[in-house]
PADOKOL-343406 format. One line per field, with one value per residue (C-alpha): chain; x, y, z. Coordinates in Angstrom, 1 decimal. Layout:
<sites>
chain	c(A_...) .
px	c(X_...) .
py	c(Y_...) .
pz	c(Z_...) .
</sites>
This chain:
<sites>
chain	c(A_A_A_A_A_A_A_A_A_A_A_A_A_A_A_A_A_A_A_A_A_A_A_A_A_A_A_A_A_A_A_A_A_A_A_A_A_A_A_A_A_A_A_A_A_A_A_A_A_A_A_A_A_A_A_A_A_A_A_A_A_A_A_A_A_A_A_A_A_A_A_A_A_A_A_A_A_A_A_A_A_A_A_A_A_A_A_A_A_A_A_A_A_A_A_A_A_A_A_A_A_A_A_A_A_A_A_A_A_A_A_A_A_A_A_A_A_A_A_A_A_A_A_A_A_A_A_A_A_A_A_A_A_A_A_A_A_A_A_A_A_A_A_A_A_A_A_A_A_A_A_A_A_A_A_A_A_A_A_A_A_A_A_A_A_A_A_A_A_A_A_A_A_A_A_A_A_A_A_A_A_A_A_A_A_A_A_A_A_A_A_A_A_A_A_A_A_A_A_A_A_A_A_A_A_A_A_A_A_A_A_A_A_A_A_A_A_A_A_A_A_A_A_A_A_A_A_A_A_A_A_A_A_A_A_A_A_A_A_A_A_A_A_A_A_A_A_A_A_A_A_A_A_A_A_A_A_A_A_A_A_A_A_A_A_A_A_A_A_A_A_A_A_A_A_A_A_A_A_A_A_A_A_A_A_A_A_A_A_A_A_A_A_A_A_A_A_A_A_A_A_A_A_A_A_A_A_A_A_A_A_A_A_A_A_A_A_A_A_A_A_A_A_A_A_A_A_A_A_A_A_A_A_A_A_A_A_A_A_A_A_A_A_A_A_A_A_A_A_A_A_A_A_A_A_A_A_A_A_A_A_A_A_A_A_A_A_A_A_A_A_A_A_A_A_A_A_A_A_A_A_A_A_A_A_A_A_A_A_A_A_A_A_A_A_A_A_A_A_A_A_A_A_A_A_A_A_A_A_A_A_A_A_A_A_A_A_A_A_A_A_A_A_A_A_A_A_A_A) .
px	c(0.0_1.6_-0.9_-0.6_-4.0_-7.1_-10.7_-12.1_-15.8_-16.4_-19.7_-18.4_-14.6_-13.8_-10.8_-10.7_-8.9_-10.4_-12.2_-13.6_-15.8_-18.5_-20.3_-19.5_-19.6_-21.4_-24.2_-23.3_-24.8_-21.5_-19.0_-15.9_-12.6_-9.1_-6.4_-3.0_0.2_2.0_0.9_2.8_2.2_4.9_5.2_6.2_7.6_4.5_2.1_-1.0_-2.8_-0.6_2.1_-0.1_-0.3_0.6_-2.8_-4.7_-6.3_-4.4_-1.0_-0.1_-0.7_-2.1_0.0_-2.4_-1.0_-4.1_-4.4_-5.4_-3.4_-3.1_-2.0_-2.3_-5.0_-4.1_-6.8_-9.9_-8.4_-7.9_-11.5_-12.8_-10.4_-8.8_-5.1_-4.6_-6.8_-5.6_-7.4_-7.2_-8.2_-9.4_-9.9_-8.1_-5.8_-2.4_-0.8_-1.3_-0.6_-4.2_-4.6_-8.0_-9.2_-12.8_-12.6_-14.0_-12.5_-14.5_-11.3_-9.9_-12.5_-12.5_-8.8_-8.3_-11.7_-11.1_-7.6_-8.9_-11.5_-8.9_-6.6_-9.4_-10.7_-14.3_-15.8_-17.3_-18.1_-21.5_-21.7_-24.8_-24.3_-25.8_-23.0_-19.5_-18.8_-19.9_-17.7_-14.7_-15.3_-15.7_-12.4_-10.5_-12.1_-10.9_-7.3_-7.1_-9.6_-11.5_-15.1_-17.7_-21.5_-22.7_-26.3_-27.3_-30.5_-31.2_-30.9_-27.3_-26.3_-24.7_-22.3_-20.9_-17.8_-14.1_-10.9_-9.9_-12.1_-13.9_-15.1_-15.4_-18.3_-21.9_-23.9_-27.6_-29.7_-32.9_-35.8_-35.9_-33.7_-30.6_-32.5_-34.1_-30.6_-29.5_-32.5_-31.9_-28.2_-29.1_-31.1_-28.2_-26.0_-28.3_-26.4_-23.5_-20.2_-21.5_-20.3_-21.7_-19.2_-20.5_-20.8_-19.8_-19.3_-16.3_-13.1_-11.2_-13.6_-13.2_-9.5_-9.0_-11.0_-9.1_-6.0_-7.4_-6.8_-3.4_-2.3_-3.5_-1.8_1.4_1.2_0.4_2.5_-0.6_-4.2_-6.7_-8.9_-11.9_-12.8_-15.4_-17.1_-20.4_-22.0_-24.5_-23.9_-21.3_-18.9_-16.1_-16.7_-16.4_-13.2_-11.8_-12.7_-11.0_-7.9_-7.7_-7.8_-4.9_-2.9_-3.5_-2.3_0.8_1.6_3.2_0.2_-1.6_-4.0_-7.3_-9.9_-10.9_-14.4_-16.4_-18.4_-20.7_-23.2_-26.1_-27.9_-31.4_-34.1_-32.9_-31.2_-32.2_-29.0_-29.2_-32.8_-31.9_-28.9_-30.8_-33.4_-30.8_-31.7_-29.4_-32.3_-33.4_-37.2_-39.7_-40.2_-36.6_-37.3_-40.6_-41.6_-38.3_-38.7_-39.5_-36.7_-34.1_-35.1_-34.5_-31.0_-28.1_-25.7_-27.5_-24.7_-25.7_-29.1_-28.8_-32.0_-30.2_-26.9_-24.9_-26.2_-27.1_-25.0_-22.3_-19.3_-21.4_-21.9_-23.8_-21.0_-18.4_-20.1_-20.6_-17.0_-15.6_-18.0_-19.1_-22.0_-24.1_-25.2_-28.2_-27.0_-29.3_-28.7_-28.1_-25.5_-23.8_-23.6_-22.3_-19.7_-18.6_-18.1_-16.1_-13.8_-13.3_-12.5_-10.1_-8.5_-8.9_-10.4_-14.0_-15.8_-18.1_-21.5_-21.0_-17.7_-19.4_-21.8_-18.9_-17.4_-20.7_-20.7_-17.2_-18.3_-21.1_-19.0_-16.5_-19.1_-21.0_-17.9_-18.4_-14.7_-12.0_-9.7_-6.7_-7.9_-6.2_-9.0_-9.2_-11.5_-12.1_-12.7_-14.2_-14.3_-13.4_-11.5_-14.2_-13.4_-9.7_-10.4_-12.7_-9.9_-7.1_-8.5_-10.5_-13.9_-15.6_-19.2_-20.2_-23.1_-25.9_-26.0_-29.5_-32.3_-34.9_-37.9_-37.7_-40.4_-39.1_-38.4_-34.9_-35.8_-36.2_-34.4_-33.0_-31.3_-30.1_-28.6_-26.5_-25.5_-24.4_-22.3_-20.6_-19.9_-18.1_-15.8_-14.6_-16.4_-17.9_-21.6_-23.5_-27.1) .
py	c(0.0_3.2_5.5_6.2_4.6_3.4_3.1_-0.4_-1.4_-4.4_-5.0_-5.7_-5.8_-3.1_-0.8_2.7_6.0_8.7_11.7_12.7_9.6_8.9_6.0_2.9_3.7_0.4_1.4_-1.1_-0.3_-0.5_1.8_2.4_1.7_3.0_0.6_2.1_1.2_1.3_-1.8_-1.0_1.8_4.4_7.6_10.9_14.0_16.0_17.8_16.3_13.5_14.0_11.9_9.1_10.6_7.3_6.0_9.2_9.8_13.0_13.9_17.0_18.1_21.0_22.9_22.1_20.4_18.6_14.8_12.1_11.6_8.2_7.5_4.8_5.5_5.1_6.5_5.6_2.1_1.6_2.7_0.2_-2.6_-2.7_-3.4_-2.2_0.8_3.1_6.4_8.1_11.7_14.0_17.4_20.3_19.2_20.9_19.1_15.8_17.3_17.5_20.5_20.1_23.5_22.8_20.0_17.3_14.4_15.7_17.7_14.3_14.2_17.8_18.2_15.4_15.9_19.6_18.8_15.9_18.2_20.8_18.3_16.8_20.2_19.2_22.6_24.0_21.5_21.3_19.8_18.9_18.4_18.3_20.6_19.1_18.2_21.7_23.4_21.3_22.2_25.9_25.8_24.2_26.6_29.5_28.0_27.3_29.7_26.8_27.8_25.7_25.6_24.4_23.4_22.8_22.7_26.1_24.5_23.7_27.2_28.1_25.2_26.9_28.8_28.8_29.9_31.9_34.0_32.0_34.4_31.7_29.8_30.1_28.9_28.0_27.2_25.1_25.2_21.4_18.5_16.9_15.0_18.2_19.7_16.7_17.1_20.9_20.3_17.8_20.6_23.0_20.5_20.8_24.0_23.3_23.8_22.6_19.1_17.0_16.2_12.6_11.5_7.8_7.5_9.9_7.8_10.9_11.2_7.5_7.3_10.5_9.0_5.8_7.6_7.0_3.3_3.9_6.2_3.8_0.8_2.7_3.7_0.2_-1.7_-3.8_-3.8_-3.6_-6.5_-4.2_-0.7_1.6_4.5_6.3_6.5_8.7_7.6_5.0_6.2_6.3_2.7_1.7_3.7_1.9_-1.5_-0.5_0.8_-2.4_-4.5_-2.5_-2.9_-6.7_-6.8_-4.9_-7.9_-6.1_-5.3_-8.6_-10.7_-10.3_-7.6_-5.6_-6.2_-3.0_-1.8_0.9_3.0_5.2_7.7_6.8_7.3_7.6_4.3_3.0_1.0_-0.6_-1.8_-3.1_-4.9_-6.5_-7.6_-9.1_-6.9_-5.1_-2.7_0.1_0.3_2.9_0.8_1.4_5.2_5.5_9.2_10.2_14.0_13.6_11.1_13.3_16.2_14.2_12.9_14.6_14.0_15.6_14.7_11.0_11.5_10.4_8.9_7.5_5.9_3.7_0.6_-2.0_-0.9_-3.3_-2.8_-0.5_-0.5_-3.8_-5.6_-4.1_-5.3_-8.8_-9.0_-8.0_-9.9_-6.6_-5.4_-2.3_-0.4_1.9_4.5_6.8_10.5_9.9_7.2_9.4_12.4_10.2_8.7_12.2_13.2_10.1_10.7_14.4_13.3_10.6_11.9_15.6_16.8_17.5_15.5_16.1_14.6_11.9_10.9_10.6_8.1_5.9_6.1_4.9_1.9_1.1_1.4_-1.0_-3.5_-3.6_-3.9_-6.7_-8.6_-8.0_-7.3_-9.0_-7.1_-8.2_-7.1_-4.4_-1.9_1.3_4.1_6.5_9.9_11.7_15.1_17.1_20.0_22.6_24.3_24.5_25.8_28.5_29.7_29.6_30.4_33.1_32.1_33.6_32.7_31.7_33.9_32.5_33.6_32.3_31.0_28.7_26.6_22.9_22.8_25.8_25.1_25.8_28.1_31.8_34.2_31.4_29.7_33.0_34.0_30.8_31.1_34.7_33.6_30.8_33.3_35.5_32.6_32.6_29.4_29.4_28.4_27.2_28.4) .
pz	c(0.0_-1.1_0.5_4.3_4.6_2.7_3.8_4.0_4.1_6.4_4.5_1.0_1.8_-0.7_-0.1_-1.6_-1.1_1.2_-0.3_3.1_2.5_5.0_3.3_1.4_-2.4_-2.9_-0.4_2.4_5.8_7.6_9.3_7.1_8.8_8.1_7.2_7.8_6.0_9.4_11.3_14.5_16.9_16.2_18.1_16.6_18.3_17.7_20.1_21.7_19.8_16.8_18.5_17.2_13.7_12.0_13.1_12.3_8.8_8.2_6.6_8.6_12.2_14.2_16.8_19.6_22.7_23.8_24.2_26.6_29.8_31.4_35.0_37.6_40.2_43.8_46.0_43.9_43.2_46.9_47.6_45.1_46.0_42.6_42.0_38.5_37.6_34.8_34.4_31.0_31.5_28.8_30.2_31.9_34.6_34.1_37.1_35.2_31.8_30.8_28.5_26.8_27.6_26.7_29.4_27.1_25.0_22.1_21.3_20.3_17.5_16.4_15.8_13.2_11.7_10.8_9.5_7.4_5.9_5.1_3.5_1.4_0.4_1.2_2.2_5.4_8.1_9.8_13.3_15.3_19.0_22.5_23.8_24.3_20.6_19.5_22.1_21.0_17.3_18.2_20.2_17.3_14.9_17.1_17.2_13.5_11.8_10.2_9.5_11.2_11.2_14.6_15.4_19.0_21.1_22.6_26.0_25.3_24.2_27.5_27.1_24.0_25.1_24.0_25.6_22.5_20.3_17.6_14.9_12.3_13.9_12.7_15.7_15.1_18.2_17.7_20.1_20.5_21.6_20.2_17.5_16.3_16.0_14.0_11.7_11.2_10.6_7.8_6.1_6.4_4.6_1.5_0.8_-1.6_0.1_3.5_4.5_7.3_10.0_9.8_13.4_13.9_10.1_10.3_10.6_11.9_14.8_15.7_15.3_17.3_20.2_19.7_21.0_24.5_24.1_22.6_25.4_28.1_26.4_26.2_29.8_31.1_28.5_27.7_26.7_29.6_30.5_30.9_29.6_31.2_29.4_29.4_26.0_24.1_20.6_21.5_18.9_21.6_22.4_18.7_18.6_21.6_20.0_16.7_18.5_20.5_17.4_15.9_19.1_19.0_15.4_16.5_18.7_21.6_23.8_24.2_22.2_23.9_23.3_26.4_27.6_27.0_30.0_28.7_30.6_30.0_32.2_33.5_32.5_28.9_28.2_24.7_24.1_27.5_26.8_23.3_24.7_27.5_25.0_22.7_19.8_17.3_16.6_18.8_18.8_20.1_23.3_24.2_24.4_26.3_26.8_25.2_25.6_29.3_29.9_28.1_30.2_33.4_32.9_34.6_31.7_28.7_26.3_26.6_25.0_21.3_19.9_16.8_17.9_15.6_17.4_14.8_11.8_10.8_13.1_15.3_19.1_19.2_17.3_19.5_22.6_21.2_20.0_23.4_25.6_27.1_29.1_29.6_32.7_33.5_36.0_38.0_38.5_42.2_41.6_39.0_41.4_44.2_41.9_40.8_44.4_45.1_42.1_43.2_46.7_45.8_42.6_43.4_40.1_39.2_36.5_33.6_34.3_31.6_33.1_36.5_34.9_33.8_37.3_38.8_36.5_37.6_41.3_40.6_38.8_41.6_44.3_42.4_41.4_37.7_37.5_39.6_42.0_40.0_36.5_34.5_34.1_32.0_33.1_30.2_31.9_29.0_30.6_33.7_35.2_34.7_38.0_37.3_33.8_35.1_37.5_34.9_31.5_29.8_28.5_25.4_24.9_21.4_20.4_18.2_14.6_14.2_16.5_15.0_15.9_15.8_13.1_11.1_7.4_6.2_3.4_2.5_4.8_7.0_4.0_2.6_6.0_6.2_2.5_3.2_6.2_4.1_1.4_3.9_4.7_1.1_0.1_-3.3_-3.4_-6.4_-6.9) .
</sites>
């Protein structure tokens, strides 16, 4: 293979070059994967996640020193009776080397995605988010000048801030939930020159998040036996599975996939219900009173109604392949776990990360993991209190505010077209 990487469809087995490709050209319902020419994990002297550039679908790198940080837990491990607990922290914790200033592992996705888009010349990216992903893309836009169209629920607008000015962001707030934002974002992508970020279909997002597994394996010298993470779409869990398979093929980190221990926040737990029913499809009964349930969770970023569950090589397949399990975590248990982590590890957590900690607490108490196992806890966000003390914050102001049922036409469409034209992107009629 002469190219650094090719894309591969697990459905039809076809390899092909990347054109910021999100779907199989043959129409397979499968998540494309990257196949890299470099089969061993090789580190480069580059900042942040770009030390893993050989396993990222980009040629160049960004000068952003933000990546996952792995360390061996002492106090939390002792509290839970665990001998080998590795924490991989993605957030702001300068004493540990954590420099993700938006306090979320979504920066692992945003950096390679925007660079991949730039290198492939695809256009202006559109991102729909419940909060953390949007904030990460706004931050990277501010650092690089890359134009981004961001669509979020109006209730998430206060989560949209950056630590540098971000003048190249077109923020659209929708008076609805995350699914409404996804739907409106899809309409925005009907404008020529606007490219959907792609969600789980985007290999740059998944390989960026996969650096969590790479970092932890390098720290421990081996793959973990069990991996804990809270999931909304589950894209991070797919990324962990894919990264683990690459590490197994490397041959230096073990030969067994980590068991995936994935958690959702009650009362909105569609993947938990589908898993317990043994179904690779999520049905309406898995999301009873969805709007009410979504409004009641403490970790709003975990409320995706359309996760990549049953697609080929999606979350369901990752759980089956790894012999994993799922947990439904209450708000009270998540808050308690967040306090436990803050007391023992001395850093505050994102609510979604607290859900993951709660699932680890339950697994340890119920004997679902053994005390001698090598366990990886993916802390997907934290350090908000430290960041508020150390860093400036610039709120991202909405460019447009729309209703959930508002048609994307007329003045709305013209306004977005005008903004894109200001970014120097040519638009066809």
